[in-house]
C-alpha positions as CSV (number, residue, x, y, z in Angstrom):
1,M,207.9,135.3,-50.8
2,P,207.6,134.5,-47.0
3,G,207.7,130.8,-47.8
4,D,210.9,131.2,-49.8
5,R,212.4,133.4,-47.0
6,A,211.7,130.7,-44.5
7,A,213.3,128.2,-46.7
8,C,216.4,130.3,-46.7
9,L,216.8,129.5,-43.1
10,A,216.0,125.8,-43.1
11,P,218.4,122.8,-43.3
12,A,218.8,121.3,-46.7
13,L,219.0,117.6,-47.4
14,V,221.8,116.5,-49.8
15,G,221.9,112.8,-50.2
16,D,221.9,111.4,-46.6
17,R,223.5,114.6,-45.2
18,V,221.9,117.7,-43.8
19,I,223.7,120.9,-44.5
20,E,222.8,124.1,-42.7
21,V,222.3,126.9,-45.2
22,H,221.6,130.5,-44.2
23,S,220.9,133.8,-45.9
24,N,223.7,136.1,-45.0
25,P,224.0,139.2,-47.2
26,G,227.0,140.3,-45.2
27,G,229.2,137.9,-47.1
28,G,230.4,135.6,-44.4
29,A,231.5,132.0,-44.8
30,Q,228.0,130.8,-45.7
31,G,226.6,133.9,-47.2
32,G,227.2,136.2,-50.2
33,G,226.5,139.8,-51.1
34,N,225.5,141.9,-54.0
35,D,229.1,142.0,-55.1
36,E,228.9,138.2,-55.8
37,L,225.5,138.5,-57.5
38,G,227.0,141.2,-59.7
39,R,229.2,138.5,-61.3
40,I,226.0,136.8,-62.5
41,P,225.2,138.3,-65.9
42,L,221.4,138.0,-65.2
43,F,221.8,140.4,-62.2
44,A,224.7,142.5,-63.4
45,G,222.5,145.3,-64.7
46,L,220.5,145.7,-61.6
47,A,221.1,148.4,-59.1
48,P,223.3,147.4,-56.1
49,A,220.3,147.8,-53.7
50,E,218.3,145.4,-55.8
51,R,221.1,142.9,-55.8
52,A,221.4,143.2,-52.1
53,A,217.7,142.6,-51.7
54,I,217.9,139.5,-53.8
55,A,221.0,138.3,-51.9
56,R,218.9,138.4,-48.7
57,Q,216.6,135.8,-50.2
58,C,219.3,133.5,-51.3
59,R,220.7,130.3,-49.8
60,W,224.4,130.0,-50.3
61,R,225.5,126.4,-50.9
62,R,228.8,124.6,-51.5
63,F,229.2,121.3,-53.3
64,A,232.2,119.1,-53.6
65,A,233.4,117.7,-56.9
66,G,231.2,114.7,-57.9
67,E,228.4,115.7,-55.6
68,Q,224.9,115.7,-57.0
69,I,223.0,119.0,-56.9
70,I,219.7,118.1,-58.7
71,D,218.2,114.7,-59.4
72,R,216.2,114.2,-62.6
73,Q,212.5,113.8,-62.0
74,S,212.8,115.4,-58.5
75,E,210.0,117.8,-57.6
76,S,212.1,120.7,-56.3
77,R,211.6,124.2,-57.9
78,D,214.8,126.0,-56.8
79,V,216.9,128.0,-59.3
80,F,220.7,127.8,-58.9
81,F,223.2,130.5,-59.8
82,V,226.8,129.4,-60.2
83,V,229.0,131.8,-58.2
84,S,232.2,129.8,-58.6
85,G,233.1,126.4,-59.9
86,R,231.7,124.2,-62.7
87,V,228.7,121.9,-63.0
88,R,227.5,119.3,-65.5
89,V,223.9,118.8,-66.8
90,I,223.4,115.1,-67.5
91,I,220.7,112.5,-68.3
92,Y,221.0,108.7,-68.3
93,S,219.7,106.3,-70.9
94,V,217.5,103.3,-70.0
95,A,220.7,101.2,-70.1
96,G,222.4,103.6,-67.7
97,R,224.7,105.4,-70.1
98,E,225.5,108.9,-69.2
99,V,224.7,111.6,-71.7
100,T,226.2,115.1,-71.1
101,L,223.9,118.0,-72.1
102,D,226.1,120.9,-71.1
103,D,228.7,122.1,-68.7
104,L,227.9,125.4,-66.9
105,L,230.5,127.8,-65.5
106,A,230.5,130.7,-63.1
107,G,227.8,133.2,-64.1
108,D,225.5,130.6,-65.5
109,F,222.2,129.5,-63.9
110,F,220.1,126.3,-64.0
111,G,216.8,124.9,-62.7
112,E,214.6,127.6,-64.2
113,L,212.5,125.1,-66.3
114,A,210.9,123.5,-63.3
115,A,210.4,126.9,-61.7
116,I,208.6,128.1,-64.8
117,D,206.4,125.2,-65.7
118,G,206.1,123.4,-62.4
119,N,207.1,120.0,-63.8
120,P,209.7,117.6,-62.4
121,R,213.4,118.2,-63.2
122,S,214.3,117.4,-66.8
123,A,218.0,116.5,-66.1
124,S,220.4,115.8,-63.3
125,V,223.2,118.2,-62.3
126,M,226.4,117.5,-60.5
127,A,229.4,119.5,-59.5
128,L,232.6,118.9,-61.6
129,E,234.8,120.8,-59.0
130,E,234.2,122.6,-55.7
131,T,231.2,124.8,-56.6
132,R,229.5,127.6,-54.8
133,L,225.9,128.4,-55.6
134,A,223.3,131.0,-54.8
135,V,219.9,129.4,-54.6
136,V,216.4,131.0,-54.7
137,G,213.0,129.4,-54.5
138,G,211.0,128.9,-57.6
139,S,208.3,131.4,-56.6
140,T,210.9,134.0,-55.7
141,F,212.6,133.5,-59.1
142,L,209.2,134.0,-60.9
143,D,208.5,137.2,-58.9
144,L,211.9,138.5,-59.8
145,V,211.5,137.8,-63.5
146,L,207.8,139.0,-63.8
147,G,208.7,142.2,-62.0
148,R,211.7,143.1,-64.2
149,P,211.3,143.0,-68.0
150,A,215.1,143.1,-68.5
151,L,215.4,139.9,-66.5
152,A,212.5,138.3,-68.4
153,L,214.2,139.1,-71.7
154,A,217.5,137.7,-70.5
155,V,215.8,134.4,-69.4
156,M,214.1,134.2,-72.8
157,A,217.4,134.8,-74.6
158,R,218.9,131.9,-72.6
159,M,216.0,129.7,-73.7
160,V,216.7,130.6,-77.3
161,G,220.3,129.7,-76.9
162,I,219.3,126.3,-75.4
163,I,216.9,125.6,-78.3
164,R,219.5,126.6,-80.9
165,N,222.2,124.4,-79.3
166,S,219.7,121.5,-79.1
167,T,218.8,122.0,-82.8
168,D,222.5,121.8,-83.8
169,R,223.1,118.7,-81.7
170,I,220.0,116.9,-83.1
171,M,221.2,117.8,-86.6
172,D,224.6,116.4,-85.8
173,L,223.2,113.2,-84.4
174,S,221.0,112.8,-87.5
175,T,223.6,113.6,-90.2
176,L,227.1,113.0,-88.9
177,G,228.9,109.8,-88.1
178,A,230.7,109.3,-84.8
179,N,234.0,110.6,-86.0
180,N,232.5,113.8,-87.4
181,R,230.4,114.3,-84.3
182,V,233.7,114.4,-82.3
183,H,235.1,116.9,-84.8
184,G,232.0,119.1,-84.4
185,E,232.2,119.0,-80.6
186,L,235.8,120.0,-80.7
187,L,234.9,123.1,-82.8
188,R,232.1,123.9,-80.3
189,L,234.3,123.6,-77.3
190,A,237.0,125.7,-79.1
191,R,234.4,128.5,-79.6
192,L,233.8,128.5,-75.9
193,G,237.6,129.0,-75.2
194,D,239.4,132.1,-74.1
195,G,239.2,133.8,-77.4
196,G,242.8,135.1,-77.3
197,E,245.1,135.5,-80.2
198,G,246.4,132.5,-82.0
199,P,244.8,129.2,-82.7
200,P,241.7,128.2,-80.6
201,V,242.5,126.3,-77.4
202,I,240.4,123.9,-75.4
203,R,241.4,124.1,-71.7
204,P,241.5,121.9,-69.8
205,I,242.3,119.1,-72.2
206,P,239.0,117.1,-72.8
207,V,238.7,113.8,-71.1
208,H,237.8,111.0,-73.6
209,S,234.9,109.8,-71.6
210,D,233.5,113.3,-71.4
211,L,233.7,113.9,-75.1
212,A,232.1,110.5,-75.7
213,S,229.2,111.4,-73.4
214,R,228.6,114.6,-75.3
215,V,228.4,113.1,-78.7
216,S,226.9,109.6,-78.0
217,T,229.9,107.5,-78.9
218,T,232.6,105.5,-77.1
219,R,235.9,106.5,-75.4
220,E,237.7,104.3,-77.9
221,T,236.3,106.3,-80.8
222,V,237.2,109.6,-79.3
223,A,240.8,108.4,-78.7
224,R,241.1,107.1,-82.3
225,V,239.8,110.4,-83.7
226,L,242.1,112.6,-81.5
227,N,245.1,110.5,-82.5
228,D,244.2,110.8,-86.2
229,L,243.8,114.6,-85.9
230,A,247.1,114.9,-84.1
231,R,248.8,112.8,-86.7
232,R,247.4,115.1,-89.4
233,D,248.6,118.2,-87.5
234,I,245.0,119.5,-87.1
235,V,245.2,119.4,-83.3
236,R,248.1,119.4,-80.9
237,R,248.1,118.2,-77.3
238,E,249.8,120.3,-74.7
239,R,250.2,119.7,-71.0
240,D,246.9,121.1,-69.9
241,A,245.2,121.9,-73.2
242,L,244.2,120.8,-76.7
243,V,245.2,123.3,-79.4
244,I,243.1,123.4,-82.6
245,V,246.0,124.1,-85.0
246,D,243.9,124.1,-88.2
247,A,240.4,125.0,-87.2
248,A,239.5,125.8,-90.9
249,R,240.4,122.4,-92.0
250,L,238.5,120.8,-89.1
251,H,235.5,122.9,-89.9
252,K,235.6,121.8,-93.6
253,M,235.7,118.2,-92.6
254,V,232.4,118.6,-90.7
255,E,230.7,120.8,-93.3
256,D,231.7,118.5,-96.2
257,V,229.7,115.7,-94.5
258,R,226.8,117.9,-93.6
259,G,226.6,119.0,-97.2
260,D,226.3,115.5,-98.6
């Protein structure tokens, strides 16, 4: 604990820049308070006093869009909680092709694998937009989890979700062609949407290169598939969104191939 507390007051190196980061539970420009940690589902069930104690051990960091947060294979052990903004978890092939593993939103957290097993980072993480993070040292994170069974269960549930999602993606890569992988990813993104009435909506409208990175194909393939779906009235482009007009039909297109 003391080591992590000292780290909360130390400068942080980001690329070639040093950014001063401080613990400030009062909620000033750099710091945050228990009200902000209360927006993180992992901490939402804790008493306000417990969240305030955790906030005092946090470093509060801001990253600009496109700025790298974690480098794959780095030896750091910090765990990051997304207070606001959006980040992308990525790896690169030997040839340098970017593969997107996941996009994380406010309320999510990342970096726990290295904190748990002590191994180097398994992926890189970059900010997709201006992002604010609460950061705790790896040993502090382990102390929090080991001392609170509800937190430990929540972390395990997150791991289960990652494993299930990875299993689905491996199955898709093994059984679906590129076109159907795009179909499947559109359905997955639609499930993560706002969940309101009417047809599912993906907002913001997916960037072709992002979709291609998610399903291991090319931007040209993604463009061709989206044009085909629009022509068949399965999807509809709007100014800032992609509407899945006929989700049942899109789902059947994927399942018919999976069943072969």
